[in-house]
N, C-alpha and C positions, 0 to 999 in steps of 0.2 A: 564634501567633495561634490563638484558639479556633475550634472547628468552626463555631459560630454566626457568628463574624466572617468566616470564609472564605466561608460561604454568602452573607452580605450583600455581601461584596466581589464575588463572582461575579455576584450579581443586579444590582449597580450597573453592572458591566462590560457585562452583556448589555443593560441598559436604555439605556446611553449609546452603544451600538453603532449607528452610522449606516449601516444597510444600504442606504438609498437612494443615499447617496454612493458606497458600494462598487459598487453595480450599474452606476453610470456608467462604471466602469473596464472593464467586460466588454461589448465591442461586440455579441457574439452575443445577448445578452439582450434586445436591441431587435428581434430577428427575429420574424417571425410564421410560424406553422405552420398550414396549412389555413385561413389568414385570421384566426387567433386568436393572441394574444400567447403567445410561447413560455414554458412553465413547465418548466424543466429540472430533473428529479429523478432523473437517472441518473449522479450524481457518483461512485458507487462503481466504475462502469465506466470513466469518464474525466471529468475536470473541465474546465470552460471556462477560457479563458486571458485574463488581463487585457491591456490594450493595452501595458503596459510589457514584457511577455514577447514579444508579437507584434513590437513595435518593435525589441527586441534581436535578433531573427532577421533582420528586414529590414536593420538597421544592419550586421550582420556580412556578409550577402551583398552589400550595396550598397557598403560602404566598405573592408572588409579581408578578403575571402574569399581564403583561402590555406591550405595544409596547415600543420600544426603541427610543431614540433621540427626541429632540424638546420639548416634554412635560415637564411640571414643577412639576407635582404631584409626590408624594413620590414613588409609585409603579414603575413608569416609570424611575425615577432616579436610583432606586435600580437595575432594570433590565439592564439599560444602563451601570451602574458601573460593574455589574457582567460580561457583555459581554466584556467590556474593559479589565477587569481583565483576562478573558480567552485569549484574543488576546495577552496580554503580556506573559501569560504562554506558548502559542505556540511559540512566538518569542524566549523565552529563551530555549525552548525544542529543537529547530533546530538551535539556535545561529544565528538568523537573526540580521541584524544591526539596524532595526527599526520596530515598529509596522506598519508603512506605507507599509512595504513589506509583510504583512500578510493579505490576502484576504480570507474571508470565502465563500466557495462554497458548492454545494450539495455533492461533493465527488471528487475523483481523476478524474473521467471521465469528469465532468464539468470543472475542472481546466485545463485539457489538451485541451478541446474544446475552452475554453476561449482564451488560447494562440494562437491556430490555427486561430480563427476568428478575432483576433485583431492584434497581432504582426505579425502573418503569412500573413494575407491578406495585411498588410501594407508593408511588406518587401520582399515578394516572387513574382517573375514574370516569364514570359515565359523563358524556358531554365534553370531556377534555379533548384537546387536539395535539397530535404529533405532526410536526412539519418537516417534510423532506423536499428534495428537488427532483426534477425530471432526469437528472444525470445519474441517479444512484445505481450502483451494483445491486444485484438481488439480495446480497447479504445485508444491505442497508435499507431494504424494503420489507422483506418477508418477516423478520423479527418484530417489526413495528405493526405489520398487518395482524400477526398472531396476537400481539398485546392488545391492539385496539379492539379486535373481535372479542377477546376475553373480557375486556373492561368496558365494553360498549362506548369506546372513544372513537374519534374520527381521525383517519389518516389524511392529511391535507398535502397537496403537491403543488410546488411552484414550477410551472412548466418552462422549458428552455426555448430560446428563440431559434431562428434559422441557422445561426452560427454555432449553436450548441452552448450558448451562454445563459446562465440564470440571471434574468434582469433584476438588478438590485432593488429597483423601485417596486417591482412586483413582490419580491421577497419581503421587503419591509411592510408592504400593505397586508401581507398574509399573516403577520404577527399580531396577536391581540391578547386580551386577558385570559383567554381559555387555552392559549398555547402553553403546554406543560413541558415540552421538550422539542428540540430541533436536532435532526440527524442529517449530516451533510458530508459529502466527500470533499477532501482537499483538492484532489486531482481526479478527473474522470478517467476510468480505465478504458472506456470505449472510444473516447474522443480526444483525450489529453487536455481538456479544458482545465485551467487552474482557477479555482474559485477565489474571490477576494475574501478570504476566510476571516481575517481580522475585522473587517467591516461587518460581515454577517454575524459574527459572534457579538460584537458591540450592539447591534440592533436587537438581537435576541435577548441579551441581558437587560435591555431597557424594560422588557416585559418579565424579567426574572425567570426566563426559560433557559435551563442548562443546555449546552450544546455538545453533542456526541459527534466526533469527527472520524470518518473513515480515511485514515492516512496511508493506506497500503501503497498507493501510487506516488505519494509525495516523499516519503522517507528516503527512498533510494536516490532521489534526484535533486533535492534542495534542503537547505537548512530548515529544521523544524524546531521552533522555540515555543513550547506549550505555554510558558508564562507570558511571553510577549503577545501571543495570540489570545491569552486568557481562556483557552479551551478548558472545558470541564472534564471531558473524556477524550482520549485520542488513542486510536488503535492502529497497529501496523503489523506486518508479517515479516518474519526473518527470511523466508525463501525469496522474496522480491528484493531484499537488501543484501544479496550475495551471500546469504547464510543458509542454514539447513531448512528443510521442510519440517512442518509439524511444530514450529515454535513461533510465538508472536508476543506482542506486548500490548497491554492495556494500561495506559496512563489514566489516572483519575485524581482529582483534587482530594487531598486527605480527608477533609471534612465530609465530603460526599461519600467516600469509601467507608468512613467510620459509621455513617448513618445507614448504610445498606446492609441487608441481610446476606448471609453466605449464598453462593451460587450452587455449590455442591457440598455434600457432607462426606467425611471420611478422615483418613489419617492426615496429620500435619496441619489441618485447619482448625484444630481444637486445642483448648488449654486443658480441659479435663472433661471426662465423660463418666456419668453414672447412668443407670437405667431410668433415673428420675429426671436428670437434667444434664445438658451439655453447655459448657462455656467455650466461647470461640477464641481463637488465637489472635494475636496482634496482627496489624497490617505488616506486610502484604499477604502474609500466610493464610489469613482468613479466607482468601479467594483461590488458594492453591491446594486443593484437596488431592491426596494421593501422591505417589511418586511422580515427580515432574520429568520432563524430557531433559535429563541432565546434560547429555551430549549436545542437544539443541541449544540449551542455555549457554553452554560454553562456546558453541559455534557462533551464535549471534554476537557474542562478545568479540570473537575473533574477526567477524565480518565488520563490526563497527571500528575496530582497530585498523582494519585494512582501508576502509573508505576515509577514515580520518588521516591516515598516512598519505593517501593520494591527495586529499583536500577537497572538501565539499564545494568550495568556491570554484576550484579548477574543474571539478566534475560538471557542475551546473553550466559553466561557461562553455566547455567543450560540447556538451550535449545540446545546448541551445544552438551553437553554430552548426552542428551536424543536422539538427532538426530543420533549420532554415534551408540548408543545402538540399535535404531530402524533399522537403515540401516544395521547393522550387522545381526540382527535377520531376516529381510526380505531377505537378500542376501543368507541366508542359506536354504531357502525354495526351494526345487526342483520344477521346472515348473513355477517359478515366476521371472520376469525380471524387474529390476528397470530401468525406463526411465529417464535419466538425472543423470550423474555421475561426475559432475564437482567437482574439488578438493576443491572449496570454495562454500559451499552451506548454505542456511538458512533452516529452519525447514519444509521442504517439501519432501515427498517421493511419487513419482509417479510411478505406477507399472502396469504390465499386468500379468494376470494369464492364463496359457495355457488352452485352451478349455472352457473358460468362458468369456462371454462378460462383460465389466466393469459394465454395469447397473445391470447385474445379481449378480456380486460380491457385489455391493453396497446394493442390496436388501437382500441378505443372511446376510450380516454384520448387516444391520439394525435390522433384527429379533434377533440378538444377543445383541442389544442395542448400536451398534457401528455406529456412524455417520461419513461417509467419503463422498467425492465428486466424482462423476463419470461423464465422458464426455470429451469434448475437452477443458474445463476450459477457454472459451473465448480466446483460443490460437490455432485456427485451423492450422495455418502455422507450429506451433511446432509439432503437430500431423502428419501433412503431411511429415515433415522432417524425421520422424522416421517410416513412412509407416504404421501408425496405425490410427484408427478412434477416439480412446478415451483411457483414462487410468483411473485407480482408484487412487485417490490422498488422502493420509493421511497427514494432516498438523498439526503441533504441536504448542502448546503454553506453557507458563511457569506454567500453572496449570495442565498440563498433567503429567502422571507418568509412570514409568517402568511397573507397573502392567497393565496399560491401553495398553501399547505397547504389552505386553504378551497376553492380550485379543484380540488384533488385529491379532496377529500371530495365535492364536487358531481359530479365526474366518476365516482366510484365509484357514487354514487346513480344516475347515468344508466346505468351498466352494469347495475345491478340492475333498473332499469325495463325495459331492453332484453331481459334474459334471464329476466324473471319469468314 
């Protein structure tokens, strides 16, 4: 299909997208804030949940609440089957090769820490390097700092340019024989920059460096195919994917998982225990010590069902159209500057308003019923790069509308009037 045909296809998908029908599935969108209709534009922090996900949690706790594995009674076997079903849904969602490569964790942060404390501690030593980018969330910086300090290794950073882009030539030059691991975000939570991940992974693999991907901001907005990307590890969170909080996924290539030591010790990650020796369980259970978040696992499966029913292509096309509309509208405001102008972005607009602190901007917008995020967004090095302390961040999802973007613009104008 030609590039022009692809554009037409995406345009038709966005035009045909029935956002009003989608909004009916999200009960919280009918709420009012300070007496005004809720305009929820904080989706990069956490997304709202469709009724199908909420119902899945209620159904579990109402009808088959029990612990999973080992028990033979009916409630436990139903709960176990539901968790196994969700693991398979995740596998298909990211096109992993096996459910052995799907480990349930508390979220992206725990997934990244798991890799740092197992594969990292096992494979990184004095003088080795871990390569990250200047776009990273703190959860993809701090675990590697801790590891490098412990192992007397070096944390190396490829800095971003004025648009918020990681220059590919600089990234490639930073790779060499001492690079033992690359940790990179698929999409920046602070700026919305979409990294050319497949190219980066290919470059890293030329030096035999495995790549750990923070996929928290990508999984809700675009197709993720871990095998096409050739990612070695890929982590994402349920709560950003319209699922429950406290649940996430770490994908890892089976051979790498098999070679790694356990992350935590306890029940379910063992095959047998004596006082002399413990043998560990098969994948993926080797990395899932203790009682899991059973409801969360079921809930993330329900969330994946929901976005699959809507269609990831339709979601991506609609959100891109909405992002372009919002970017154009914000760009036309005098005294407002967008931070992060990468040519390839997901649905995040980070901005500063002249003469108004972002926290004040967020407070005024809140009084108008508009929920945005203000601060450094757990990405202080990004703020430092642009010489600012914080931004106001509006982040979009497929249930947002042009009318809500218009409300944001009117709210920013109210901020400017207030602080003029």
